[in-house]
C-alpha positions as CSV (number, residue, x, y, z in Angstrom):
1,M,0.1,0.0,0.1
2,K,1.5,3.7,-1.1
3,S,1.8,6.0,1.7
4,I,0.7,9.7,1.9
5,L,2.4,12.2,4.2
6,I,-0.1,15.1,5.2
7,V,1.7,18.2,6.6
8,D,-1.0,20.5,8.0
9,D,-1.1,22.5,11.3
10,D,-4.9,22.0,11.7
11,S,-5.7,18.7,13.6
12,I,-9.4,18.7,12.0
13,N,-8.1,18.9,8.3
14,C,-5.7,16.1,9.0
15,L,-8.4,13.9,10.2
16,L,-10.6,14.6,7.3
17,A,-7.7,14.0,4.7
18,K,-6.6,10.8,6.5
19,H,-10.0,9.8,6.4
20,A,-10.2,10.3,2.7
21,L,-7.5,8.2,1.8
22,A,-7.5,5.6,4.4
23,Q,-9.5,3.1,2.3
24,D,-6.7,3.2,-0.5
25,Y,-3.6,4.6,1.0
26,R,-1.3,4.6,4.4
27,A,-2.0,8.0,5.4
28,L,0.5,9.8,8.1
29,A,0.2,13.5,9.1
30,V,2.8,15.7,10.8
31,K,2.2,19.2,12.0
32,S,4.5,21.5,10.8
33,G,7.1,22.1,8.2
34,K,9.8,21.1,10.4
35,D,8.3,17.8,11.6
36,A,8.0,17.1,7.9
37,L,11.7,17.5,7.3
38,A,12.4,15.2,10.4
39,F,9.9,12.6,9.3
40,L,11.6,12.6,5.7
41,E,15.1,11.7,7.2
42,N,13.7,8.4,8.0
43,T,10.6,7.8,5.8
44,I,10.1,8.2,2.2
45,P,6.0,8.5,1.8
46,D,5.2,7.9,-2.1
47,L,3.3,11.7,-2.3
48,I,3.0,14.7,0.3
49,L,-0.1,16.5,0.8
50,M,1.3,20.1,2.0
51,D,-0.7,22.9,3.8
52,I,0.6,26.1,2.5
53,E,0.0,28.4,6.0
54,M,1.8,27.1,8.7
55,P,3.6,28.5,11.2
56,E,7.5,29.0,11.4
57,M,7.6,27.4,8.3
58,D,5.1,27.8,5.5
59,G,4.4,24.9,2.9
60,K,5.9,26.8,0.0
61,E,9.4,26.9,2.1
62,V,9.1,23.3,2.9
63,V,8.8,22.1,-0.6
64,R,11.5,24.5,-1.5
65,R,13.9,22.6,1.0
66,I,12.3,19.1,-0.5
67,K,13.2,19.9,-3.9
68,A,16.7,20.8,-2.9
69,C,17.5,17.6,-1.4
70,E,18.4,15.1,-3.7
71,K,17.0,12.0,-2.2
72,W,13.8,13.7,-1.7
73,A,13.3,15.9,-4.7
74,T,11.1,13.1,-6.7
75,I,8.9,13.1,-4.2
76,P,5.5,14.1,-5.8
77,V,3.9,17.2,-3.8
78,V,0.1,18.4,-4.0
79,F,-0.7,21.5,-1.9
80,L,-3.9,21.9,0.1
81,T,-4.9,26.0,0.8
82,A,-8.0,27.9,1.1
83,D,-6.5,30.7,-1.2
84,V,-8.1,30.4,-4.8
85,N,-6.1,33.2,-5.8
86,P,-4.5,32.2,-9.1
87,M,-0.9,33.9,-8.4
88,T,-1.1,31.4,-5.5
89,E,-1.7,28.7,-7.4
90,A,1.1,29.5,-10.1
91,E,3.5,30.2,-6.8
92,C,2.7,26.6,-5.7
93,L,3.9,24.9,-9.2
94,Q,6.9,27.2,-9.3
95,C,8.1,25.6,-6.1
96,G,7.5,22.2,-7.5
97,A,4.1,20.8,-6.8
98,E,2.4,18.3,-9.0
99,D,-1.1,20.0,-8.0
100,Y,-3.1,22.2,-6.2
101,I,-6.2,21.4,-4.2
102,T,-8.5,24.0,-2.3
103,K,-9.8,23.6,0.7
104,P,-12.8,22.3,2.0
105,F,-11.7,19.6,-0.2
106,V,-14.0,17.0,-1.5
107,P,-12.8,13.5,-0.9
108,D,-13.5,11.9,-4.4
109,V,-11.7,14.5,-6.2
110,M,-8.7,14.5,-3.8
111,R,-8.5,10.7,-4.3
112,S,-9.2,10.8,-7.9
113,R,-6.2,13.4,-8.6
114,V,-3.6,11.8,-5.8
115,A,-4.4,8.3,-8.1
116,K,-3.7,10.3,-11.3
117,I,-0.5,12.1,-9.9
118,L,0.8,8.7,-8.3
119,E,0.1,6.9,-11.7
120,A,2.0,9.4,-13.8
121,H,4.9,9.7,-11.2
122,E,5.4,5.7,-11.3
123,F,5.2,6.0,-15.4
124,R,8.2,8.8,-15.2
125,K,9.9,6.2,-12.9
126,D,9.6,3.4,-15.1
127,L,10.8,5.5,-18.2
128,Q,13.6,6.9,-16.1
129,M,14.8,3.3,-15.0
130,E,14.4,2.0,-18.8
131,L,16.6,4.9,-19.9
132,E,19.3,4.4,-17.1
133,K,19.2,0.6,-17.8
134,K,20.2,1.5,-21.4
135,T,22.4,3.7,-20.9
136,L,24.6,1.5,-18.6
137,K,24.3,-1.6,-21.0
138,S,25.7,0.6,-23.7
139,L,28.5,1.9,-21.3
140,T,29.1,-1.7,-19.7
141,D,31.0,-5.1,-21.0
142,A,28.3,-7.6,-21.2
143,L,31.3,-10.3,-19.9
144,T,33.0,-8.7,-17.1
145,G,30.4,-6.3,-15.9
146,L,33.2,-3.7,-16.2
147,N,32.7,0.0,-18.2
148,N,33.9,0.1,-21.7
149,R,36.1,2.5,-23.6
150,D,33.2,4.9,-24.5
151,Y,32.8,5.4,-20.4
152,L,36.4,5.6,-19.8
153,E,37.1,8.3,-22.4
154,K,33.8,10.2,-21.3
155,E,34.4,10.3,-17.7
156,L,38.2,10.1,-17.4
157,E,38.2,13.5,-19.7
158,K,35.7,14.6,-17.3
159,L,37.8,13.9,-14.1
160,L,40.9,15.5,-15.9
161,Q,38.9,18.7,-17.2
162,T,37.8,19.4,-13.4
163,G,41.2,19.1,-12.1
164,H,41.4,15.6,-10.8
165,T,44.5,13.8,-10.6
166,G,45.7,10.1,-10.3
167,T,47.2,7.0,-11.7
168,L,46.3,5.4,-14.9
169,F,47.2,1.6,-15.2
170,M,47.1,0.1,-18.9
171,T,47.1,-3.8,-18.5
172,D,47.5,-7.0,-20.5
173,L,47.3,-10.6,-20.0
174,D,50.5,-12.1,-20.9
175,N,50.2,-15.1,-23.4
176,F,46.0,-14.8,-22.9
177,K,45.9,-16.0,-27.2
178,S,47.7,-19.2,-26.8
179,M,45.8,-20.1,-23.5
180,N,42.2,-19.3,-25.6
181,D,43.2,-21.4,-28.3
182,T,44.8,-24.3,-26.1
183,Y,42.0,-24.4,-23.5
184,G,39.2,-22.9,-25.4
185,H,36.9,-19.3,-25.2
186,M,35.0,-20.6,-21.8
187,V,38.3,-21.1,-20.3
188,G,39.6,-17.6,-21.4
189,D,36.2,-16.1,-20.4
190,E,36.5,-17.2,-16.8
191,V,40.3,-16.0,-16.8
192,L,39.1,-12.6,-18.1
193,I,36.2,-12.5,-15.2
194,K,38.8,-13.1,-12.7
195,F,41.2,-10.4,-14.1
196,A,38.4,-8.0,-14.0
197,E,37.8,-9.4,-10.1
198,S,41.3,-8.2,-9.4
199,L,41.3,-4.7,-10.8
200,R,37.7,-4.3,-8.8
201,H,39.7,-5.4,-5.5
202,Y,41.9,-2.7,-5.7
203,S,39.5,0.0,-6.9
204,D,36.5,1.9,-5.1
205,E,33.7,3.9,-6.2
206,K,35.6,6.9,-7.3
207,D,38.0,4.9,-9.6
208,I,37.5,4.1,-13.3
209,V,37.7,0.4,-14.1
210,C,37.1,-0.6,-18.0
211,R,37.8,-3.5,-20.3
212,L,39.0,-2.1,-23.8
213,G,38.4,-5.4,-25.6
214,G,40.1,-8.7,-25.7
215,D,42.8,-8.8,-22.8
216,E,43.1,-5.3,-22.6
217,F,42.3,-3.3,-19.2
218,V,42.1,-0.1,-18.1
219,A,42.0,1.3,-14.5
220,F,42.4,5.0,-13.5
221,F,42.9,5.4,-9.6
222,T,41.7,8.9,-8.7
223,D,43.7,11.5,-6.6
224,V,46.2,8.5,-6.5
225,T,49.8,10.8,-6.7
226,D,51.7,8.7,-4.7
227,K,54.1,6.4,-6.4
228,E,54.3,3.9,-3.5
229,I,50.8,3.8,-3.1
230,A,50.1,3.1,-6.8
231,A,52.8,0.5,-7.0
232,G,51.2,-1.5,-3.7
233,K,48.1,-1.5,-6.2
234,A,50.0,-2.7,-9.2
235,A,51.7,-5.4,-7.4
236,G,48.8,-6.3,-5.6
237,I,46.8,-6.9,-8.6
238,I,49.7,-9.2,-10.3
239,K,49.8,-11.5,-7.2
240,L,45.9,-12.0,-6.5
241,F,45.5,-12.3,-10.4
242,A,48.1,-15.5,-10.2
243,E,46.2,-16.4,-7.0
244,K,43.1,-16.8,-8.9
245,M,44.8,-18.8,-11.8
246,G,46.2,-20.9,-9.4
247,A,42.8,-21.7,-8.0
248,L,41.8,-22.6,-11.2
249,G,44.6,-24.9,-12.0
250,Y,46.5,-22.7,-14.8
251,A,49.2,-21.1,-12.1
252,G,52.0,-19.8,-14.3
253,I,50.2,-19.8,-17.9
254,V,48.7,-16.4,-17.9
255,S,49.9,-13.6,-16.0
256,V,49.7,-9.7,-16.1
257,S,51.7,-7.0,-17.4
258,I,51.1,-3.0,-16.4
259,G,52.2,0.0,-17.5
260,A,51.6,2.8,-15.2
261,K,51.4,6.6,-15.5
262,I,51.2,9.3,-12.5
263,T,49.4,12.5,-13.8
264,T,49.6,15.9,-11.8
265,G,46.7,17.5,-13.9
266,D,49.0,18.6,-17.3
267,E,47.7,15.6,-19.5
268,N,44.4,15.5,-21.6
269,F,42.8,12.0,-22.0
270,E,44.6,11.1,-25.3
271,E,48.0,12.4,-23.7
272,L,48.0,10.1,-20.6
273,Y,46.2,7.1,-22.6
274,S,49.0,7.1,-25.0
275,K,51.8,7.3,-22.1
276,A,50.6,4.8,-20.3
277,D,50.0,2.3,-23.3
278,E,53.8,3.4,-24.2
279,T,54.9,2.0,-20.6
280,L,52.9,-1.2,-21.3
281,Y,54.8,-1.7,-24.2
282,F,57.9,-1.4,-22.7
283,V,56.9,-4.0,-19.4
284,K,55.8,-6.5,-22.9
285,E,59.2,-6.1,-24.5
286,N,61.2,-6.9,-21.3
287,G,60.2,-9.7,-19.7
288,K,56.1,-9.4,-18.9
289,N,54.8,-10.1,-15.8
290,A,55.7,-7.0,-14.0
291,Y,54.7,-2.9,-13.6
292,H,56.7,-0.2,-14.6
293,F,56.0,3.8,-14.3
294,Y,56.3,6.0,-17.4
295,D,58.5,8.7,-15.6
296,D,61.1,5.8,-14.4
297,M,61.2,4.8,-18.2
298,K,61.9,8.1,-19.3
299,S,64.4,9.2,-16.9
300,G,66.4,6.1,-17.4
301,L,66.8,4.6,-14.6
302,D,69.0,1.7,-14.1
303,V,66.2,-0.5,-12.6
304,T,64.9,-4.0,-14.1
305,L,61.6,-4.9,-13.9
306,S,62.3,-7.8,-11.8
307,E,63.3,-5.7,-9.2
308,I,60.4,-3.3,-9.6
309,N,58.0,-5.9,-9.3
310,T,58.0,-7.1,-5.6
311,T,54.8,-7.3,-3.9
312,A,54.3,-6.0,-0.2
313,D,55.6,-8.4,2.8
314,L,53.6,-8.4,5.9
315,D,55.5,-6.2,7.6
316,D,54.8,-3.3,5.2
317,I,51.2,-4.1,5.2
318,H,51.0,-4.1,9.1
319,R,53.0,-0.9,9.3
320,M,50.9,0.9,6.8
321,M,47.6,-0.2,8.6
322,L,48.9,1.4,12.2
323,D,50.1,4.8,10.6
324,S,46.2,5.1,9.6
325,Q,45.3,4.2,12.7
326,D,42.8,6.2,15.1
327,D,44.5,7.4,17.9
328,N,41.2,8.9,19.5
329,K,40.1,6.4,22.5
330,G,36.3,5.1,23.1
331,A,33.8,4.1,20.7
332,F,34.6,4.3,17.1
333,H,31.9,6.9,15.3
334,V,31.5,6.4,11.6
335,E,29.4,7.6,8.7
336,Y,26.0,5.9,8.1
337,E,27.2,4.1,5.0
338,E,30.1,2.7,6.6
339,F,28.2,1.2,9.7
340,K,26.3,-0.5,7.4
341,I,28.9,-2.3,6.1
342,I,30.5,-2.4,10.1
343,Y,27.1,-3.9,11.1
344,D,26.7,-6.5,8.2
345,F,30.4,-7.7,9.5
346,A,29.0,-8.1,13.0
347,L,26.0,-10.0,11.8
348,R,28.3,-12.7,10.2
349,C,30.2,-12.8,13.2
350,V,26.8,-13.2,15.1
351,T,25.8,-16.0,12.8
352,R,29.0,-17.9,12.6
353,N,30.3,-17.9,15.7
354,A,27.4,-16.8,18.1
355,Q,29.1,-13.7,19.4
356,K,26.6,-11.6,21.5
357,V,26.4,-8.3,19.9
358,Q,23.4,-5.5,21.3
359,T,22.2,-3.0,19.0
360,L,21.4,0.3,21.1
361,L,19.2,3.3,19.8
362,F,19.4,6.3,21.6
363,T,16.6,8.5,20.9
364,L,16.4,12.5,21.6
365,D,12.8,14.0,22.2
366,Y,13.3,17.9,21.5
367,S,9.6,18.8,22.2
368,D,10.1,20.5,25.5
369,V,13.7,22.0,24.5
370,D,14.5,25.4,24.9
371,Q,16.3,25.9,21.6
372,S,17.0,29.3,22.6
373,K,19.6,27.5,25.1
374,L,20.6,24.6,22.4
375,T,19.8,23.4,19.2
376,P,18.9,19.8,18.5
377,E,22.3,19.7,16.6
378,S,24.0,20.6,19.2
379,I,22.3,18.2,21.7
380,M,23.1,15.8,19.0
381,D,26.9,16.2,19.2
382,I,27.1,16.1,23.2
383,L,25.0,13.0,22.7
384,K,27.5,11.3,20.2
385,D,30.2,12.7,22.3
386,T,28.9,11.1,25.3
387,V,28.6,7.8,23.6
388,I,32.1,7.9,22.3
389,T,33.7,8.6,25.4
390,S,32.0,6.5,27.1
391,L,31.8,3.3,25.4
392,R,34.9,0.6,24.5
393,T,37.1,1.0,21.4
394,V,35.2,-2.2,20.3
395,D,32.0,-0.5,19.9
396,T,30.8,1.3,16.8
397,G,28.1,4.4,16.9
398,T,26.8,6.6,14.0
399,K,24.1,9.3,13.7
400,Y,21.0,7.3,12.6
401,S,18.4,10.6,11.8
402,S,18.3,14.4,13.3
403,S,17.2,12.8,16.9
404,Q,18.5,9.2,16.9
405,Y,22.0,7.7,17.5
406,I,22.5,4.0,16.8
407,V,25.4,1.9,18.5
408,L,26.7,-1.5,18.2
409,L,27.8,-3.1,21.6
410,M,30.5,-6.0,20.5
411,D,30.6,-9.1,23.0
412,T,27.9,-7.9,25.4
413,D,24.4,-9.5,26.1
414,N,21.6,-7.8,26.8
415,E,21.6,-7.1,30.7
416,N,25.0,-5.5,30.3
417,G,24.0,-3.6,27.2
418,K,21.4,-1.8,29.4
419,S,24.0,-1.1,32.1
420,V,25.9,0.5,29.4
421,A,23.1,2.5,28.1
422,E,21.8,3.8,31.5
423,R,25.7,4.8,32.2
424,V,25.6,6.8,29.0
425,L,22.2,8.6,29.5
426,N,23.5,9.5,33.1
427,K,26.7,10.9,31.9
428,F,24.8,12.7,28.9
429,Y,22.2,14.3,31.8
430,K,25.4,15.8,33.6
431,N,25.6,18.0,31.1
432,E,24.9,21.5,32.5
433,K,23.7,22.1,29.3
434,I,21.4,19.6,28.7
435,T,20.0,20.0,32.2
436,A,19.3,23.5,31.6
437,A,17.6,23.2,28.2
438,G,15.3,20.2,29.1
439,V,16.2,17.7,26.7
440,K,14.8,14.3,27.1
441,A,16.3,10.9,26.1
442,S,15.6,7.4,25.9
443,F,17.2,3.9,24.4
444,D,15.8,0.9,22.9
445,I,17.8,-2.3,22.7
446,Q,17.9,-5.6,21.2
447,A,19.9,-8.4,20.4
448,M,21.5,-9.1,17.2
449,E,20.1,-12.0,15.8
450,Q,21.5,-14.9,13.4
451,A,20.6,-14.2,9.8
């Protein structure tokens, strides 16, 4: 059932609108623009019915803020108002509203307009999805799922023109043609897929990884200009691919050559591509199964490929991890997207090792808060700092919404988790600003269950 959010400071109007829509939709109501924006932090309705005249923030301002937010911008909005002035209607539509319903409204008319707007919205969404699928398909290699050359040229040129730097790898699989001819195309396809996986392993969302065709691949590591980091990626790709080939039973038959060019922003796409390709040719002509950098090749450094073709040992890796370690004590605060990854890892620990993990949710109540003394943002910051300093380094937390903070308590049972939560709140209430502002806080706790 589709959901409708009704935003109106008049309780009777909310009740009538909910009654008119209850048969076909799940209708929810809030009484202010501020409450509507807070609601949207956690829940995205299928449509919003918005009153215009409201205290503190009128409906038009609320809609402007909704349309300015990327994740909310596509929610269809219909204004509700007793104002029949044509200029008001024009202003509402200019704000981004889909339609305009006058009050007192006729229930049948409201239901009909809502249904038509939702139908049109679904149609537009379907068209957009089809367009995105076709665009993605035209820029994607069907076998490996990587992007293709068209995507590379378009996106890399865009990055370079906007001042981004990085390192471009031109890669080629050594002896691939012979292997393909000997073992067949099905094995050859599996090899290409495994190499694509190796490239993905050493890249992230901001990088560009493409298959040009055959056994030629390209990877651009955005903002990576440190030669040691780039060399670590190249060595890692070579090593990981060799391991994958060994697992398939083809160890030593096919390997990887990489030509690398670090750009500081002076080259365009064609120049960067040409230099990396020239370096790849140098590697292929001097032993293969290695990587080399364009600047080293051009400077005439007396370094052989075999000396360059090394992988990091465990001491190097350990030292690198320690260098990036957070020196802060207490719980680990992360952004919400990172928290989801940690949550997934914790869930695996619970499922496989019967580890005890508690999910703890703190909720702030701003209803009685004197915001002239303390803003909701400041209150949330105090709660976050209290949680971080009160908990252990193995615990992790994130801001879930403008009024909620969620924590993973590792190796903790429910009773101990409750004690921890009460200790956090006691410390929170000892803050004089919190006491003076009249902040209320509560918590819920639940054991993470096996997936």
